[in-house]
N, C-alpha and C positions, 0 to 999 in steps of 0.2 A: 669849556673851549675860551682862553683868555682873549684879549684884543689882539696881543703880538702873534697868539698861535694863528687867530683866524687872518689876518693880516696876511702872514706865511704862506699859509694854505691857500689864499686867493693869487697870491702872486706865483705861486707853483701852478697854478691852475691855470693862469694867464700866459706863462711861458709854456705849458703845454700846448697851450692852444694856438700860440704863437708858432710853436715849433710845427704843429700838424699842419697848419694854415702854411707855413711856409715849405713846407714839404708837398703838400697839395698843388700848390703854385707851379713848384719846380718841378713836379711831375707834370702837371698840363703844360709848362712851358717844353718840356723835352717830348710832347706825345709825339708831335711831328718832327720830321726830319727831312730836309731838302739834298739830292745828291745832282749834280749838274754834270751832262755831258754833252760833246761836240765830236765831229768827226769832218773832214775835209770830203766832199763827195762831187768835187768837180771833174767830168768826163772828160775822158782821152780824146784827142783829136782824131778825125774820121770817125764821131761816132753821131748818129742821126739826133736831131733835136726835135720837141714835141712830137714824136711819133712819127710825122709824115711829112716833115719839110724835107725840099728835094737837097736843099744845101748842107751838110754835115758841119760838124765842128771843124773850124780853121785855127781859130786861135781863142787862148780864154784872155777876155778884157778883166775877169775879177772872177776869186774862185766862188764854187759853190759849198754852201755847208748844210748841215744837219745839225740843229741846236736842241736838246732836250732836257729834261729833269725827271727823276723820280721821287715821288712823294711817299714818303715810310710812315708808318703808324696810322693808316687810315684801315685798318683789318688788314686786307692786301694791299701791297705797292700798286701805285698808279703812275703810270709812264706817260707824260706830253712829249711828242716830238715834232718840229717843224723842217720839212726837207727844201730846199732850193731845186726842187725838181718840178716838172710839167705835173707829170700825174703817176701814181702808183696805184695800179689795178687788178682784182682778180689774184693769179695765186702768187704774184709778188707783193700784193698787199697784203695776205696772209704770211706769206716768207719774212718780211719786216715786222710784223707783229708779233709772230712766234719766236722769233730771235731775241727779239728785246722783252719779251714776257718770259725768255728760261733766264735769260743775264739778270733780270730784277727779281726772279724768285716769285712771278705772279703768273695772273691767265691773260690769256690774248687778249679777250673783250675789254680788259683793264689797261688796254695800250692805245692810246689816241695819237695815231700817225696823222700828219697833212702834210699835203704839199702845199707850198706858195702858187705854184702854177705860172710860173716865169714859161715864156714859151723857147728861149735858147737855151733850153735844159731838156732833161731825158722824160720818155714817157716809158715805164717798164709795165708789163703782164706777162708772166709768166706761162701762162694757157696760150697765150696770142703768139710768145715766142716758140712755144712748142709746134703749134701749128705751121709757124712758117720756116721753123727746121725741116719740118717734114716735106715741105715742098722745095726745097733747096734754098731757101733764103735767111740760112743760121746769122743772128747777130746783125739783121736788118733792123727790127724794131730798137733793139740795145743790145749792147755786148755782154752777155749773159755771162761770163767768169768775172768781168770788171765788177758786175752787178753782183755778185756771189760774196766777191771780196769786200765790196764795202758794208754789205748788211752783217758781215761777219766782223770787220773792224769796227763799226759802230756799235755791236753787241759789247763786243770787249771792252769798249771805252766807256759803256754804260756799268758792266761789271766793276771794273776798276775804278768809278767814282763812287760807290757805294763805301768806300773806306773813308771817306772824306764826306760824308753826309753832314750838313751842319742842322741844328735845330731850330724850328720854324715856330714862331709864338704868334706873328700877326700877321694878317693881309691888307695890303694898300687897294683903294680903288680909285682911281680917276677918268676922265673922259675930257676929251676937246676935238672941237668941229675941225676938221680937215677944210681948207680952202680951194676952192678951184682943182677938183682932182677928178671925181667919180663924176660919171653921167650915165644915165640908162641907155642899153642900144635901143630901147622903143623911142622913135620917132613918129609922127603925125603929121605927115604932107598936107598941104594948103589943101588939096581936093578930100581931105578926112580920112585917106587910107594909111593904114598903120604899117609900118616897116620897122624891122629890127636891123637897121642895116649901119648904125653907127659904132663901127670898132674901135680900135683901142689907138690908132693914129688918123682920126678924121676931121681934125680942127682945120687943115687946109681946104676942107669942102664948107662954102659958105652957109649952106641950108644946114647942115648937120652942127655947126659950129656956132650959129644962132639961135637953135632950137634950145628950149629948157633944160635944165638938168634931169627932169623925169625924176620916178621916185628911185631914190638912193637912202643911204644910211650915212649922214654927213660925219658920224662921231667915231674917232679912233679909241677904243678903249682898252685901259689897261688895268691889270693886275700884278702887283707886286706882293712879293713876300719877304719877311722882316726876322730876324733874329735879333731879339728885343727892338731897339731901336734902329739898328742898320739893316740896310736894304741889302738881300742877297742876289735876288732875279727879280725881273721884268718881263711880262709878257704883254703884248699889244696886239690888237685884231683892229683892222679895217676893212670894208667890202669894197676892194675894186679889184679888175684885172692888172697884176701888177706888171705892165710892158709899156715900155716908150717905142722899140723898135726892135724888131726881130727877122730872124730870117737869113742874116747875113753869115752866119756860120761863125759867130763872136760869143761865145759863152759868156754869160753874165746872171748876176741876180740881181738885174735890173735896177730901177729906183726903189724898192722896198728894202731891199738887201743892203744898197748903197747907204739907203737912210739910216737902216739897222745899226750898220758898221760904223756911222758918224757918231750916232746915239752910243755905241760902246765905246769908243774915246774919249767921251766925257768922263768917263768913270769906270776903268776897266774892271772895280770889283762889284760891279753889278750887271751881271748877265744880261742882254737884251736879246729876248725871242720875240720875233714878229711873226702873226698866222694871216692868211689870207681869209677874210670872211666869206658871206654868201654872195659871191659876185659874179655868177653866171652872166647876168644880164646887165654888168656893170662895168665900163671901162674907163678909160681918161680921155676917150676920143673927143669928148667937146675942147678939149684944152691942150691936147699935145698933136702936134704934126708931123710927131716921128724924127724930129731932128735930135742931134746930139744936145743941143741946147735945152730942149725940150727936156731932156731926163736929166740934166743938173737941175731945173725948175720944178720938177714935181720930185726928185729928192729931197729937196730944199723943204717944199709943203708938206711931205710926209715926216721928215725930222722935227720940224717945229710945231708940230701938232703932237709929236711925242713928248718934245720937254713942254708942251704948254698943260698935255693931260698928267705930265710927272707933278707939276703946281699944283695940281687940283685932288693931289692924293688924300683921301681919308681911311686912315689906319684903324683897323679894329680888331681884338684879338681873336686867334682861330680856334675855335672851339668844335669845329665839327669838320669832318670830309666824308660826306656819303656817297656811293659810286652808285647809279642806277644804269641797267642797260635793257633796252628791249630790241628782240628780233624784228627789221624790218624787211617786207617783202614787197619789192617793187616789180612790175612786170616789163617785159620787152617791147619793145614797139613793134606795131601792128603792120609796119610800112611793107609793100608788096618786094621792095627790095632788100627788107632785113630778114629774110625768110632763111631758114637754115641752108635750103639748096640753092638759093639765089646767092646766100654769103659763100658758100663752099665753091660755087662755080666760078665766082670771083677771085678767090683764094687761089683756085689751080689754074688761072687763065694765065698763060705767060705773054700773050699779047698785051695786058694791061701793064700799065707802069708800077714798079714797085710801092709805090706808096699808097696805091688804090688796094692793092692785094693785102699791104699792112693794115689798112683801116679794115678790109674783109675779115681779116684773121682777128682783130681785134673785136669786131662786133661777133663775130663766131663765138669765140672765148666767153664772153659776156653771157652771149644767149645759152650756151650750153651750161654756163654755172646757175642761172637762173631757171631752166629745165631740171638740174639736178637739185632744186630747193634750198640751196644755200642762200641763208638770209643775210642782210647787211646789218651789222651791229650798230645800234643807233643811243649812244653812250651819253651821259650827264652826269659830270663830277661837280658835287652839291658843296660849296663852303659857308652856306649859312645865308648869309648876306649877298652872296655871289654864287652863279651856276654857270658852268662852262659845259657846251653842247657843240658836239660834231657832226656836220650833216656830210652827206654823202655828195660825191661828184661836185659838179659845177651849178650848186644848188642857187636859184635866182634870190635877189635881195629879199625879197616878200617873206621868205622863210624866215630869215633872219628877225625880220619885224615882227613877223607874228609870235615867233619866242617870246619876244621883247613884251608884247601886247598878252601874253598870258601871263605874266610876271609883272606887272608895272610897280609892283613893290618891293623890286629886287634889281640886282645887276647882273643882266644876261648877258655872258661873252659868247658869241658865236662865233663858230669856226667852220669854215667850208673845205672842200677838197680831201675828204676823208677815203673812203673806198669809193674809186674813182669810175667804176665801168659804166654807171649810168650817163656818163659824158656830161651833157646840159639836163638839169631838172628843172622844167619851166612850172610856174604856177597854173593852176586853172585858167586865171585870165590871160596867161601868154599864150597858152594853147587853144584859149579859143580866138585872139587873135593870130592864128595860123601861124605860131613861130614853126619854123623848119632849120636843120642842119645838119649837116653829116657827123655831127659830134653828138647826135641826140639818139640816143638806144632806149630812151625809158618811155613809158606808155602815158597816155592819158590816165587820169586818176591817181598820179601820185601826189596829188596834193592833200587829198581826203587822208591818205595812208600816212603822211609824215605828219600830219595836224594829231592824227592818231597817237603817234608816236610821241610827238612831244605833250601831249598832255599826259601820256604814263610817265615820263620821266621829270617833267618838269612839276606836277602838279600832284604828288604822290598820296 
């Protein structure tokens, strides 16, 4: 072979290698696609808020939304959905995930639905609604036809979005501290006694306002998805109850939804999605006095953290999307007032307020679910350098910090308020401090089971 032939052969081989590499890179760039969907899920007037608030909806201050996306190319599709509702529980949670799974062509366990937990928004529980209907209280917890139509509309929005899926080549990871929003409910009084009495609007109480922030996660985390160098979607998570004031019948997405909407206006081409982190014991109570002015202040602080987190974004190629899920069995609380007989008695007692009977129905529905052996799906979506974990109910912030401590080498993005039947999910230390509430349906011992589930999905 003469020199010219050799040179030509080398050039051909180089060309072939280049074409193969380009093809491989193109295939990698197109390996994942993202379809985003959204729907207005604002409740009608005269609809109950937070499940048990006595004042029903009287006006809409700002609309409620469900924002989500489908990630395609990861074996089977994975669905994320954040909903401006207080809680979605039991049969209603199954209903949401089943409808979205069918629309996306995936399985129910791969659908991560999370409520943001605003209080001027609904609680839905299909099993509790059935129990209430049977004692003449139809549509008292929520309007069932509205709920069913909403789920159908959202599923259709997801289905329609699949035709507009865009390639995703990179993810971006960023975070920033949120200044003066979160504070823990737990406050130690001068006599050394422990109380969980710092609610969402406690700043008017000098003792609660002057107490330290307590255990919180100060960071707002952001995961962004890119098509090449073009950002497509950003999802944020921060651990706090998202209420400034509530209970007046004024439907609102509150300060986290308002901050999300403001951030969306900065660049309409990048979808903004917000999730509440593990914040069962975290509120804005140290800094919030429940005034309209405080809502504006809290909105601005969350918005500024979103902007700051975006400025720290580190973009990396998206090379893997693994999905892991384990069943989580949590026991029902053993309190005397939460036995099946006592809950049934309260549900059927017409002398009680409707709100107390609703609470009994919710507890009974959850007790029946536990008795039937239906576990909670505990999922993790692993992006290689970042993991998204969905926790049940009002998981305390200690669980979020626990997950981060398990993977100090990685970017753990915690989301709370998945399956919400447990209500509050205290840590072992909070149970030891005698945490109690009417919204507590889960038994002590939950921490050991959640820790085991975290180890299974975070440390495969």
